[in-house]
C-alpha positions in Angstrom: 92.2 132.6 117.1 91.6 135.9 118.9 88.1 137.2 119.3 89.3 140.4 117.7 89.0 138.6 114.4 85.2 138.9 114.7 83.9 142.2 113.3 82.6 144.6 115.9 79.0 144.7 114.5 78.5 140.9 114.9 75.1 140.1 116.4 76.2 136.7 117.7 79.7 137.3 118.8 79.7 134.7 121.6 78.4 132.0 119.3 81.0 132.8 116.6 83.8 132.7 119.2 82.8 129.1 120.1 83.3 127.8 116.5 86.6 126.1 115.8 88.9 127.3 113.0 88.6 127.4 110.1 84.8 126.9 110.5 84.6 130.3 112.2 86.2 132.2 109.3 83.8 130.6 106.7 80.8 131.4 109.0 82.0 135.0 109.4 82.6 135.3 105.6 79.0 134.3 105.0 77.8 136.6 107.8 76.1 133.8 109.7 76.8 135.9 112.8 74.7 138.7 111.4 71.2 137.4 110.4 69.8 140.8 109.8 70.9 140.5 106.2 68.8 137.4 105.7 65.7 139.1 107.1 66.1 142.2 104.9 66.5 140.0 101.8 63.7 137.6 102.9 60.9 140.0 103.8 60.2 141.4 100.3 59.8 137.8 99.2 57.2 137.2 101.8 55.5 140.5 100.9 55.1 139.5 97.3 53.9 136.0 98.3 51.3 137.1 100.8 50.1 140.1 98.9 49.3 137.6 96.0 46.4 136.4 98.1 47.0 132.6 98.1 47.0 132.1 101.9 50.0 131.4 104.1 52.0 129.4 101.6 54.3 128.2 104.4 56.3 125.8 102.2 57.0 128.4 99.6 57.8 131.0 102.3 60.2 128.5 104.0 62.0 128.0 100.6 62.3 131.7 100.3 63.9 132.0 103.7 66.4 129.3 102.9 67.1 130.9 99.6 67.6 134.3 101.3 70.1 132.8 103.7 72.1 131.1 100.9 72.1 134.0 98.5 72.7 136.7 101.1 75.7 134.7 102.3 76.9 134.2 98.7 76.6 137.9 98.1 78.6 138.7 101.2 81.4 136.3 100.1 81.4 137.8 96.6 81.4 141.3 98.0 84.4 140.5 100.3 86.3 139.0 97.4 85.9 142.1 95.3 86.4 144.5 98.3 89.3 142.8 100.0 91.7 145.7 99.4 89.2 148.3 100.4 88.2 146.4 103.5 91.7 146.5 104.8 91.5 150.3 105.0 88.2 150.5 107.0 88.4 149.8 110.7 85.1 148.0 110.9 85.9 145.6 108.1 89.7 145.1 108.4 89.3 141.9 110.4 87.1 140.2 107.8 88.5 136.8 106.8 89.7 137.7 103.3 90.9 141.2 104.1 92.9 139.9 107.0 94.4 137.0 105.0 92.9 134.2 107.0 90.9 132.9 104.0 92.4 133.0 100.5 90.4 134.3 97.6 90.5 130.9 96.0 89.0 129.2 99.0 86.4 132.0 99.1 85.4 131.3 95.5 84.9 127.6 96.4 82.7 128.6 99.4 80.8 130.9 97.1 80.0 128.1 94.7 78.7 125.9 97.5 76.3 128.7 98.6 75.2 129.3 95.1 74.5 125.6 94.7 72.1 125.8 97.7 70.5 128.8 96.1 70.0 126.8 92.8 68.2 124.1 94.8 65.7 126.8 96.0 65.3 128.3 92.6 64.3 124.9 91.2 61.4 124.8 93.6 59.7 127.8 91.9 57.5 127.8 88.9 59.3 128.8 85.7 57.9 132.4 85.6 59.4 133.1 89.1 62.6 131.4 88.0 63.0 133.8 85.1 62.3 136.8 87.3 64.8 135.6 89.9 67.5 135.1 87.2 66.9 138.6 86.0 68.6 140.0 89.1 72.0 138.3 88.5 73.6 141.1 86.5 72.5 143.6 89.1 74.0 141.4 91.9 77.3 141.0 90.0 77.7 144.8 89.5 76.8 145.9 93.0 80.2 145.7 94.7 81.7 148.1 92.2 79.1 150.8 92.6 80.7 152.3 95.7 83.6 153.2 93.4 81.5 154.7 90.7 78.5 156.6 92.3 77.6 158.4 95.4 74.5 156.3 95.5 75.5 152.7 95.8 72.5 152.3 98.1 70.3 152.8 95.1 71.9 149.9 93.4 71.5 147.8 96.5 67.8 148.8 96.6 67.4 147.3 93.1 69.2 144.1 94.1 68.1 143.4 97.7 64.4 143.9 97.2 64.0 141.9 94.0 62.3 139.1 96.0 59.1 141.2 96.1 58.7 140.5 92.3 59.8 136.9 92.7 57.3 136.2 95.5 54.4 137.6 93.4 55.3 135.7 90.2 55.7 132.5 92.2 51.9 132.5 92.5 50.5 134.8 89.8 51.4 136.9 86.8 48.6 139.4 86.5 48.0 142.9 87.9 51.6 143.8 87.3 51.2 147.3 88.8 50.8 145.8 92.2 54.2 144.0 92.5 55.9 146.9 90.7 54.7 149.4 93.2 55.5 147.0 96.1 59.1 146.6 94.6 59.5 150.4 94.2 58.5 150.9 97.8 60.9 148.3 98.9 63.6 150.0 96.9 63.2 153.3 98.8 63.0 151.3 102.1 66.4 149.8 101.3 67.7 153.3 100.3 66.7 154.5 103.8 68.0 151.7 105.9 71.3 151.3 104.0 72.0 155.0 104.3 71.6 154.6 108.0 74.0 151.7 107.9 76.5 153.7 105.9 76.6 156.3 108.6 78.9 154.0 110.6 81.7 154.2 108.1 81.6 157.9 107.0 85.0 158.9 108.2 86.8 155.8 106.9 84.9 155.8 103.6 85.9 159.5 103.0 89.6 158.7 103.7 89.8 155.7 101.3 87.5 157.2 98.6 84.4 154.9 99.1 81.2 156.7 98.0 77.9 156.4 99.9 74.6 158.2 100.2 75.4 159.0 103.9 78.5 161.0 102.7 76.6 162.6 99.8 73.7 163.7 102.0 76.1 165.1 104.6 74.2 166.9 107.4 70.9 166.2 105.6 71.0 162.5 106.3 67.9 162.5 108.6 65.8 164.5 106.1 67.1 162.2 103.3 66.2 159.0 105.2 62.8 160.6 106.0 62.1 161.2 102.3 63.2 157.6 101.4 60.9 156.1 104.0 58.0 158.4 103.1 58.3 157.3 99.4 58.4 153.7 100.5 55.1 154.0 102.5 53.4 155.9 99.7 54.3 153.3 97.1 53.3 150.4 99.4 50.0 152.2 99.8 49.7 152.5 96.0 50.3 148.8 95.7 47.5 148.1 98.2 45.2 150.5 96.5 45.6 148.9 93.1 44.8 145.5 94.7 41.9 146.6 96.9 40.8 150.1 96.0 39.8 150.5 99.7 41.1 153.3 101.9 40.6 151.0 105.0 43.2 148.6 103.5 45.8 151.4 103.8 45.5 151.4 107.6 47.3 148.1 107.6 50.5 150.1 106.8 50.1 152.3 109.9 52.3 150.2 112.2 55.1 150.0 109.7 54.9 153.7 109.0 55.1 154.6 112.7 58.1 152.3 113.1 59.9 154.0 110.2 59.0 157.4 111.7 60.5 156.3 115.0 63.7 155.4 113.3 64.0 158.8 111.7 63.1 160.8 114.8 65.5 158.9 117.0 68.4 158.6 114.5 71.6 160.0 116.1 74.8 160.0 114.1 76.7 161.2 117.1 76.1 157.9 118.9 78.2 155.1 117.3 75.7 152.5 118.4 72.5 154.3 117.3 72.7 153.9 113.5 73.4 150.2 113.7 70.5 149.7 116.1 68.1 151.6 113.9 69.3 149.7 110.9 68.8 146.3 112.6 65.3 147.4 113.7 64.2 147.1 110.0 63.7 143.4 110.6 60.6 144.5 112.5 59.6 146.9 109.7 59.8 144.0 107.3 57.6 141.9 109.6 55.0 144.7 110.0 54.8 145.2 106.2 54.5 141.4 105.7 51.6 141.3 108.1 50.0 144.2 106.2 50.5 142.4 102.9 48.9 139.2 104.3 45.9 141.0 105.6 45.3 143.0 102.5 46.1 140.2 100.0 43.9 137.7 101.7 41.0 139.9 102.9 37.6 138.6 101.8 35.7 140.3 99.1 
């Protein structure tokens, strides 16, 4: 199988190339070659867990990481099943396993069930309150692939779906002070709006040709200011979550590193360089880590 069957934005192209067929296609279908999606789904879970103030909770955090890998992979398989005809028309996605015909939709559905089974194992490790919150996202997840056909803002729908773990992480440990996880989740929503708009910048020409809608197209030449507004809203809402929990201005300083990193993304964003948006998008794994550190410090501070 030619290496051209691996999508151009793979983070681990050489590793994927070494896999035998058909193992490679199923790995690519689940995006195992692009772990950035796991991290973006996982970090909000860690935020909610660590802001809840019950210490490191390594076992719970490890379950969330496994669940993020399984459910992000399941979401990618489902998305590719739904989008297989659209993917054929976009240069970056035309070589994906289903779009190219290397994996049948029926086989993809079977792979999806396997991944969902792994996600169910993780779900059963949580207390019932967190289980109910997690299950509340299923309708949003199911509808997401269709949003790019309906609205110019599918990134907003992804923001609702991909950051749900902030609520699950909090409810896995406590159920009080609901304003804190809600503000954390709202901030995560705008963070996702920002980074997924950056990601959508890669496909603007192809998307316009085939009729796929995106915030990057809707914002046009105002993409950088738009992303700046999304990121500013994210930081403000995270600060509000911290303030509700601590009521201490010093606690807000914990967000400074993440805020500076987001500012760097905006200032250096260059849509004219094909590699730049993808690099800035991927750098959000570090944003997630910086916010996680801030949540741990503020959530577990004495007093």
